[in-house]
ChimeraX commands (.cxc) that place a marker at each C-alpha (Angstrom):
marker #1 position -10.28,-14.89,-37.09 radius 0.5
marker #1 position -8.21,-12.21,-39.23 radius 0.5
marker #1 position -5.70,-13.58,-41.64 radius 0.5
marker #1 position -2.02,-12.87,-40.58 radius 0.5
marker #1 position -0.36,-9.83,-42.19 radius 0.5
marker #1 position 2.71,-12.12,-43.01 radius 0.5
marker #1 position 2.80,-15.56,-44.53 radius 0.5
marker #1 position 3.37,-18.17,-41.94 radius 0.5
marker #1 position 5.90,-19.81,-44.14 radius 0.5
marker #1 position 8.67,-18.96,-46.49 radius 0.5
marker #1 position 11.17,-21.09,-48.29 radius 0.5
marker #1 position 13.88,-19.43,-46.18 radius 0.5
marker #1 position 12.24,-20.48,-42.95 radius 0.5
marker #1 position 11.59,-24.05,-44.09 radius 0.5
marker #1 position 15.21,-24.49,-45.10 radius 0.5
marker #1 position 16.66,-23.10,-42.06 radius 0.5
marker #1 position 14.26,-25.05,-39.79 radius 0.5
marker #1 position 14.83,-28.39,-41.67 radius 0.5
marker #1 position 18.57,-27.92,-41.30 radius 0.5
marker #1 position 18.26,-27.04,-37.63 radius 0.5
marker #1 position 16.02,-30.07,-37.15 radius 0.5
marker #1 position 18.47,-32.42,-38.75 radius 0.5
marker #1 position 21.30,-30.90,-36.72 radius 0.5
marker #1 position 19.42,-31.64,-33.48 radius 0.5
marker #1 position 17.71,-34.93,-34.22 radius 0.5
marker #1 position 19.54,-36.47,-37.13 radius 0.5
marker #1 position 18.68,-37.23,-40.66 radius 0.5
marker #1 position 17.23,-40.72,-39.95 radius 0.5
marker #1 position 14.27,-39.27,-38.02 radius 0.5
marker #1 position 13.66,-36.27,-40.35 radius 0.5
marker #1 position 10.23,-36.26,-42.02 radius 0.5
marker #1 position 7.74,-33.71,-43.44 radius 0.5
marker #1 position 5.30,-34.16,-40.57 radius 0.5
marker #1 position 8.12,-33.67,-38.02 radius 0.5
marker #1 position 9.25,-30.53,-39.83 radius 0.5
marker #1 position 5.62,-29.17,-40.16 radius 0.5
marker #1 position 5.30,-29.71,-36.39 radius 0.5
marker #1 position 8.42,-27.76,-35.69 radius 0.5
marker #1 position 7.05,-25.04,-37.79 radius 0.5
marker #1 position 3.71,-25.16,-36.22 radius 0.5
marker #1 position 1.84,-25.76,-39.45 radius 0.5
marker #1 position 0.11,-28.73,-41.18 radius 0.5
marker #1 position 2.17,-30.83,-43.45 radius 0.5
marker #1 position 0.34,-29.81,-46.73 radius 0.5
marker #1 position 1.40,-26.14,-46.00 radius 0.5
marker #1 position 5.01,-27.22,-46.95 radius 0.5
marker #1 position 3.87,-28.12,-50.53 radius 0.5
marker #1 position 3.27,-24.43,-51.14 radius 0.5
marker #1 position 7.00,-23.87,-51.21 radius 0.5
marker #1 position 8.41,-27.34,-52.05 radius 0.5
marker #1 position 7.37,-30.18,-54.26 radius 0.5
marker #1 position 8.45,-33.01,-51.97 radius 0.5
marker #1 position 10.95,-33.94,-49.17 radius 0.5
marker #1 position 13.68,-34.48,-51.77 radius 0.5
marker #1 position 13.41,-30.80,-52.84 radius 0.5
marker #1 position 13.80,-29.65,-49.14 radius 0.5
marker #1 position 16.85,-31.85,-48.68 radius 0.5
marker #1 position 18.38,-30.51,-51.83 radius 0.5
marker #1 position 18.01,-27.00,-50.43 radius 0.5
marker #1 position 19.43,-28.07,-47.25 radius 0.5
marker #1 position 22.53,-29.51,-49.03 radius 0.5
marker #1 position 22.78,-26.12,-50.93 radius 0.5
marker #1 position 22.62,-24.17,-47.77 radius 0.5
marker #1 position 25.57,-26.10,-46.31 radius 0.5
marker #1 position 27.77,-25.73,-49.35 radius 0.5
marker #1 position 26.87,-22.01,-49.46 radius 0.5
marker #1 position 28.31,-21.63,-45.85 radius 0.5
marker #1 position 31.80,-22.44,-47.31 radius 0.5
marker #1 position 33.35,-19.13,-48.45 radius 0.5
marker #1 position 36.28,-19.07,-50.86 radius 0.5
marker #1 position 39.16,-16.98,-49.47 radius 0.5
marker #1 position 39.44,-13.62,-51.08 radius 0.5
marker #1 position 43.28,-13.47,-51.63 radius 0.5
marker #1 position 44.96,-15.89,-54.15 radius 0.5
marker #1 position 47.89,-13.71,-55.64 radius 0.5
marker #1 position 51.41,-14.71,-56.03 radius 0.5
marker #1 position 52.63,-17.41,-53.66 radius 0.5
marker #1 position 49.33,-17.41,-51.79 radius 0.5
marker #1 position 47.52,-19.27,-54.53 radius 0.5
marker #1 position 48.15,-22.63,-52.99 radius 0.5
marker #1 position 46.82,-21.47,-49.64 radius 0.5
marker #1 position 43.75,-20.24,-51.34 radius 0.5
marker #1 position 42.91,-23.90,-52.25 radius 0.5
marker #1 position 43.71,-24.98,-48.66 radius 0.5
marker #1 position 41.61,-22.29,-47.29 radius 0.5
marker #1 position 38.74,-23.24,-49.51 radius 0.5
marker #1 position 38.98,-26.84,-48.41 radius 0.5
marker #1 position 39.15,-25.86,-44.73 radius 0.5
marker #1 position 36.14,-23.70,-45.12 radius 0.5
marker #1 position 34.14,-26.55,-46.63 radius 0.5
marker #1 position 35.24,-28.86,-43.82 radius 0.5
marker #1 position 33.97,-26.52,-41.20 radius 0.5
marker #1 position 30.71,-26.07,-42.93 radius 0.5
marker #1 position 30.08,-29.77,-43.19 radius 0.5
marker #1 position 31.27,-30.50,-39.58 radius 0.5
marker #1 position 28.98,-27.78,-38.21 radius 0.5
marker #1 position 26.22,-29.96,-39.67 radius 0.5
marker #1 position 27.63,-33.40,-39.47 radius 0.5
marker #1 position 24.04,-34.99,-39.02 radius 0.5
marker #1 position 23.22,-33.62,-42.54 radius 0.5
marker #1 position 26.49,-34.62,-44.19 radius 0.5
marker #1 position 24.92,-37.71,-46.03 radius 0.5
marker #1 position 22.55,-35.22,-47.73 radius 0.5
marker #1 position 25.51,-34.05,-49.71 radius 0.5
marker #1 position 26.06,-37.47,-51.19 radius 0.5
marker #1 position 22.67,-37.37,-52.90 radius 0.5
marker #1 position 21.90,-33.72,-53.42 radius 0.5
marker #1 position 25.35,-32.07,-53.87 radius 0.5
marker #1 position 24.51,-28.74,-55.42 radius 0.5
marker #1 position 26.62,-28.96,-58.57 radius 0.5
marker #1 position 25.53,-25.46,-59.72 radius 0.5
marker #1 position 27.11,-23.93,-56.57 radius 0.5
marker #1 position 30.26,-25.97,-56.90 radius 0.5
marker #1 position 30.64,-25.12,-60.65 radius 0.5
marker #1 position 30.95,-21.51,-59.75 radius 0.5
marker #1 position 33.70,-22.52,-57.33 radius 0.5
marker #1 position 35.44,-24.60,-59.97 radius 0.5
marker #1 position 35.45,-21.59,-62.34 radius 0.5
marker #1 position 37.02,-19.49,-59.73 radius 0.5
marker #1 position 39.51,-22.32,-59.12 radius 0.5
marker #1 position 40.36,-22.63,-62.73 radius 0.5
marker #1 position 40.83,-18.70,-62.93 radius 0.5
marker #1 position 43.21,-18.90,-59.87 radius 0.5
marker #1 position 45.32,-21.47,-61.53 radius 0.5
marker #1 position 45.38,-19.67,-64.88 radius 0.5
marker #1 position 46.51,-16.44,-63.05 radius 0.5
marker #1 position 49.50,-18.10,-61.48 radius 0.5
marker #1 position 50.57,-19.90,-64.69 radius 0.5
marker #1 position 49.57,-23.51,-64.06 radius 0.5
marker #1 position 49.49,-25.02,-67.67 radius 0.5
marker #1 position 46.01,-25.43,-68.97 radius 0.5
marker #1 position 46.42,-29.22,-69.19 radius 0.5
marker #1 position 47.09,-29.46,-65.51 radius 0.5
marker #1 position 44.13,-27.40,-64.25 radius 0.5
marker #1 position 41.39,-30.00,-64.40 radius 0.5
marker #1 position 43.58,-32.70,-62.99 radius 0.5
marker #1 position 44.12,-30.37,-59.85 radius 0.5
marker #1 position 40.53,-29.22,-59.65 radius 0.5
marker #1 position 38.97,-32.80,-59.94 radius 0.5
marker #1 position 41.70,-34.22,-57.68 radius 0.5
marker #1 position 40.94,-31.79,-54.97 radius 0.5
marker #1 position 37.22,-32.12,-55.37 radius 0.5
marker #1 position 37.31,-35.90,-54.78 radius 0.5
marker #1 position 39.92,-35.49,-51.96 radius 0.5
marker #1 position 37.91,-32.78,-50.16 radius 0.5
marker #1 position 34.49,-34.47,-50.46 radius 0.5
marker #1 position 35.82,-37.94,-49.46 radius 0.5
marker #1 position 37.78,-36.77,-46.52 radius 0.5
marker #1 position 35.21,-34.38,-45.10 radius 0.5
marker #1 position 32.27,-36.67,-45.49 radius 0.5
marker #1 position 34.18,-39.64,-43.96 radius 0.5
marker #1 position 35.21,-37.28,-41.00 radius 0.5
marker #1 position 31.64,-36.17,-40.55 radius 0.5
marker #1 position 30.45,-39.69,-40.11 radius 0.5
marker #1 position 32.75,-40.17,-37.11 radius 0.5
marker #1 position 31.95,-39.06,-33.43 radius 0.5
marker #1 position 33.74,-35.86,-32.34 radius 0.5
marker #1 position 36.10,-38.02,-30.12 radius 0.5
marker #1 position 36.97,-40.38,-33.08 radius 0.5
marker #1 position 37.68,-37.28,-35.21 radius 0.5
marker #1 position 40.28,-36.09,-32.80 radius 0.5
marker #1 position 42.04,-39.47,-32.58 radius 0.5
marker #1 position 42.23,-39.83,-36.42 radius 0.5
marker #1 position 42.48,-43.66,-36.06 radius 0.5
marker #1 position 40.68,-45.21,-33.11 radius 0.5
marker #1 position 41.13,-48.63,-31.50 radius 0.5
marker #1 position 44.83,-49.00,-32.49 radius 0.5
marker #1 position 46.53,-51.68,-30.30 radius 0.5
marker #1 position 50.35,-51.15,-30.40 radius 0.5
marker #1 position 51.05,-54.88,-29.90 radius 0.5
marker #1 position 49.01,-55.77,-32.99 radius 0.5
marker #1 position 49.67,-52.72,-35.19 radius 0.5
marker #1 position 53.14,-51.46,-34.10 radius 0.5
marker #1 position 53.92,-49.50,-37.33 radius 0.5
marker #1 position 50.71,-47.58,-37.16 radius 0.5
marker #1 position 50.81,-46.95,-33.46 radius 0.5
marker #1 position 54.44,-45.59,-33.95 radius 0.5
marker #1 position 53.18,-43.25,-36.63 radius 0.5
marker #1 position 50.34,-42.14,-34.51 radius 0.5
marker #1 position 52.66,-41.41,-31.50 radius 0.5
marker #1 position 55.02,-39.38,-33.71 radius 0.5
marker #1 position 52.11,-37.27,-35.15 radius 0.5
marker #1 position 51.92,-33.77,-33.68 radius 0.5
marker #1 position 49.18,-32.35,-36.09 radius 0.5
marker #1 position 45.50,-32.07,-35.37 radius 0.5
marker #1 position 42.91,-33.57,-37.75 radius 0.5
marker #1 position 42.49,-30.25,-39.45 radius 0.5
marker #1 position 46.20,-29.80,-39.81 radius 0.5
marker #1 position 46.55,-33.27,-41.30 radius 0.5
marker #1 position 43.73,-32.44,-43.72 radius 0.5
marker #1 position 45.20,-29.06,-44.76 radius 0.5
marker #1 position 48.73,-30.58,-45.33 radius 0.5
marker #1 position 47.20,-33.36,-47.46 radius 0.5
marker #1 position 45.72,-30.69,-49.69 radius 0.5
marker #1 position 49.18,-29.12,-50.01 radius 0.5
marker #1 position 50.82,-32.39,-50.73 radius 0.5
marker #1 position 48.46,-32.96,-53.66 radius 0.5
marker #1 position 49.13,-29.46,-54.99 radius 0.5
marker #1 position 52.90,-29.77,-54.67 radius 0.5
marker #1 position 52.82,-33.08,-56.49 radius 0.5
marker #1 position 50.53,-31.79,-59.27 radius 0.5
marker #1 position 52.38,-28.48,-59.90 radius 0.5
marker #1 position 56.07,-28.00,-60.84 radius 0.5
marker #1 position 56.90,-24.49,-59.92 radius 0.5
marker #1 position 59.32,-24.35,-62.78 radius 0.5
marker #1 position 56.35,-24.63,-65.21 radius 0.5
marker #1 position 54.51,-21.67,-63.82 radius 0.5
marker #1 position 54.23,-18.73,-66.15 radius 0.5
marker #1 position 52.04,-16.17,-64.55 radius 0.5
marker #1 position 49.31,-14.65,-66.79 radius 0.5
marker #1 position 50.17,-11.23,-68.06 radius 0.5
marker #1 position 47.86,-8.45,-66.74 radius 0.5
marker link #1:1,2 radius 0.2
marker link #1:2,3 radius 0.2
marker link #1:3,4 radius 0.2
marker link #1:4,5 radius 0.2
marker link #1:5,6 radius 0.2
marker link #1:6,7 radius 0.2
marker link #1:7,8 radius 0.2
marker link #1:8,9 radius 0.2
marker link #1:9,10 radius 0.2
marker link #1:10,11 radius 0.2
marker link #1:11,12 radius 0.2
marker link #1:12,13 radius 0.2
marker link #1:13,14 radius 0.2
marker link #1:14,15 radius 0.2
marker link #1:15,16 radius 0.2
marker link #1:16,17 radius 0.2
marker link #1:17,18 radius 0.2
marker link #1:18,19 radius 0.2
marker link #1:19,20 radius 0.2
marker link #1:20,21 radius 0.2
marker link #1:21,22 radius 0.2
marker link #1:22,23 radius 0.2
marker link #1:23,24 radius 0.2
marker link #1:24,25 radius 0.2
marker link #1:25,26 radius 0.2
marker link #1:26,27 radius 0.2
marker link #1:27,28 radius 0.2
marker link #1:28,29 radius 0.2
marker link #1:29,30 radius 0.2
marker link #1:30,31 radius 0.2
marker link #1:31,32 radius 0.2
marker link #1:32,33 radius 0.2
marker link #1:33,34 radius 0.2
marker link #1:34,35 radius 0.2
marker link #1:35,36 radius 0.2
marker link #1:36,37 radius 0.2
marker link #1:37,38 radius 0.2
marker link #1:38,39 radius 0.2
marker link #1:39,40 radius 0.2
marker link #1:40,41 radius 0.2
marker link #1:41,42 radius 0.2
marker link #1:42,43 radius 0.2
marker link #1:43,44 radius 0.2
marker link #1:44,45 radius 0.2
marker link #1:45,46 radius 0.2
marker link #1:46,47 radius 0.2
marker link #1:47,48 radius 0.2
marker link #1:48,49 radius 0.2
marker link #1:49,50 radius 0.2
marker link #1:50,51 radius 0.2
marker link #1:51,52 radius 0.2
marker link #1:52,53 radius 0.2
marker link #1:53,54 radius 0.2
marker link #1:54,55 radius 0.2
marker link #1:55,56 radius 0.2
marker link #1:56,57 radius 0.2
marker link #1:57,58 radius 0.2
marker link #1:58,59 radius 0.2
marker link #1:59,60 radius 0.2
marker link #1:60,61 radius 0.2
marker link #1:61,62 radius 0.2
marker link #1:62,63 radius 0.2
marker link #1:63,64 radius 0.2
marker link #1:64,65 radius 0.2
marker link #1:65,66 radius 0.2
marker link #1:66,67 radius 0.2
marker link #1:67,68 radius 0.2
marker link #1:68,69 radius 0.2
marker link #1:69,70 radius 0.2
marker link #1:70,71 radius 0.2
marker link #1:71,72 radius 0.2
marker link #1:72,73 radius 0.2
marker link #1:73,74 radius 0.2
marker link #1:74,75 radius 0.2
marker link #1:75,76 radius 0.2
marker link #1:76,77 radius 0.2
marker link #1:77,78 radius 0.2
marker link #1:78,79 radius 0.2
marker link #1:79,80 radius 0.2
marker link #1:80,81 radius 0.2
marker link #1:81,82 radius 0.2
marker link #1:82,83 radius 0.2
marker link #1:83,84 radius 0.2
marker link #1:84,85 radius 0.2
marker link #1:85,86 radius 0.2
marker link #1:86,87 radius 0.2
marker link #1:87,88 radius 0.2
marker link #1:88,89 radius 0.2
marker link #1:89,90 radius 0.2
marker link #1:90,91 radius 0.2
marker link #1:91,92 radius 0.2
marker link #1:92,93 radius 0.2
marker link #1:93,94 radius 0.2
marker link #1:94,95 radius 0.2
marker link #1:95,96 radius 0.2
marker link #1:96,97 radius 0.2
marker link #1:97,98 radius 0.2
marker link #1:98,99 radius 0.2
marker link #1:99,100 radius 0.2
marker link #1:100,101 radius 0.2
marker link #1:101,102 radius 0.2
marker link #1:102,103 radius 0.2
marker link #1:103,104 radius 0.2
marker link #1:104,105 radius 0.2
marker link #1:105,106 radius 0.2
marker link #1:106,107 radius 0.2
marker link #1:107,108 radius 0.2
marker link #1:108,109 radius 0.2
marker link #1:109,110 radius 0.2
marker link #1:110,111 radius 0.2
marker link #1:111,112 radius 0.2
marker link #1:112,113 radius 0.2
marker link #1:113,114 radius 0.2
marker link #1:114,115 radius 0.2
marker link #1:115,116 radius 0.2
marker link #1:116,117 radius 0.2
marker link #1:117,118 radius 0.2
marker link #1:118,119 radius 0.2
marker link #1:119,120 radius 0.2
marker link #1:120,121 radius 0.2
marker link #1:121,122 radius 0.2
marker link #1:122,123 radius 0.2
marker link #1:123,124 radius 0.2
marker link #1:124,125 radius 0.2
marker link #1:125,126 radius 0.2
marker link #1:126,127 radius 0.2
marker link #1:127,128 radius 0.2
marker link #1:128,129 radius 0.2
marker link #1:129,130 radius 0.2
marker link #1:130,131 radius 0.2
marker link #1:131,132 radius 0.2
marker link #1:132,133 radius 0.2
marker link #1:133,134 radius 0.2
marker link #1:134,135 radius 0.2
marker link #1:135,136 radius 0.2
marker link #1:136,137 radius 0.2
marker link #1:137,138 radius 0.2
marker link #1:138,139 radius 0.2
marker link #1:139,140 radius 0.2
marker link #1:140,141 radius 0.2
marker link #1:141,142 radius 0.2
marker link #1:142,143 radius 0.2
marker link #1:143,144 radius 0.2
marker link #1:144,145 radius 0.2
marker link #1:145,146 radius 0.2
marker link #1:146,147 radius 0.2
marker link #1:147,148 radius 0.2
marker link #1:148,149 radius 0.2
marker link #1:149,150 radius 0.2
marker link #1:150,151 radius 0.2
marker link #1:151,152 radius 0.2
marker link #1:152,153 radius 0.2
marker link #1:153,154 radius 0.2
marker link #1:154,155 radius 0.2
marker link #1:155,156 radius 0.2
marker link #1:156,157 radius 0.2
marker link #1:157,158 radius 0.2
marker link #1:158,159 radius 0.2
marker link #1:159,160 radius 0.2
marker link #1:160,161 radius 0.2
marker link #1:161,162 radius 0.2
marker link #1:162,163 radius 0.2
marker link #1:163,164 radius 0.2
marker link #1:164,165 radius 0.2
marker link #1:165,166 radius 0.2
marker link #1:166,167 radius 0.2
marker link #1:167,168 radius 0.2
marker link #1:168,169 radius 0.2
marker link #1:169,170 radius 0.2
marker link #1:170,171 radius 0.2
marker link #1:171,172 radius 0.2
marker link #1:172,173 radius 0.2
marker link #1:173,174 radius 0.2
marker link #1:174,175 radius 0.2
marker link #1:175,176 radius 0.2
marker link #1:176,177 radius 0.2
marker link #1:177,178 radius 0.2
marker link #1:178,179 radius 0.2
marker link #1:179,180 radius 0.2
marker link #1:180,181 radius 0.2
marker link #1:181,182 radius 0.2
marker link #1:182,183 radius 0.2
marker link #1:183,184 radius 0.2
marker link #1:184,185 radius 0.2
marker link #1:185,186 radius 0.2
marker link #1:186,187 radius 0.2
marker link #1:187,188 radius 0.2
marker link #1:188,189 radius 0.2
marker link #1:189,190 radius 0.2
marker link #1:190,191 radius 0.2
marker link #1:191,192 radius 0.2
marker link #1:192,193 radius 0.2
marker link #1:193,194 radius 0.2
marker link #1:194,195 radius 0.2
marker link #1:195,196 radius 0.2
marker link #1:196,197 radius 0.2
marker link #1:197,198 radius 0.2
marker link #1:198,199 radius 0.2
marker link #1:199,200 radius 0.2
marker link #1:200,201 radius 0.2
marker link #1:201,202 radius 0.2
marker link #1:202,203 radius 0.2
marker link #1:203,204 radius 0.2
marker link #1:204,205 radius 0.2
marker link #1:205,206 radius 0.2
marker link #1:206,207 radius 0.2
marker link #1:207,208 radius 0.2
marker link #1:208,209 radius 0.2
marker link #1:209,210 radius 0.2
marker link #1:210,211 radius 0.2
marker link #1:211,212 radius 0.2
view
């Protein structure tokens, strides 16, 4: 039998197939033999491209994070919405792959995120946020975004829409009243929470935009 003109596997194909398999079947059942079966190869073939399962999962986490694209505009008054847009983009990326969300807890690609943090620090510097406030904002948003999005990803789609489920008005009247008064979707609440953090961390009077 002649050898194939193209390699049967590539890193790209393995990563894409692994993510698709986790999306479809869940992280709990993911294994190298199942991945090899999906790729129609034998399990040892995977080791030509990856050391072990952990390296594949780390690549899957990286793939998810790379789907989140920072907004292009962050000038003038739009700087705050740049951060909100970045947070929403990350949320969409993770919820598209909610079965793989737990991979991010163990294999969060810090090298990718460091580049985003650098851009965030540049945005804050450009609009005049004092240097001593920048890390506070970046770290606070980082923790808030990761915590909120990964928590939401663990819920079923129906529970995500309800924000809080199983609230009985007779037992939790204050919470039930707040829920009845809420007109925002889960995404809108998330976005407004990011704005609240930014408004609390930055005093507009302290902003001195960087000179070109």
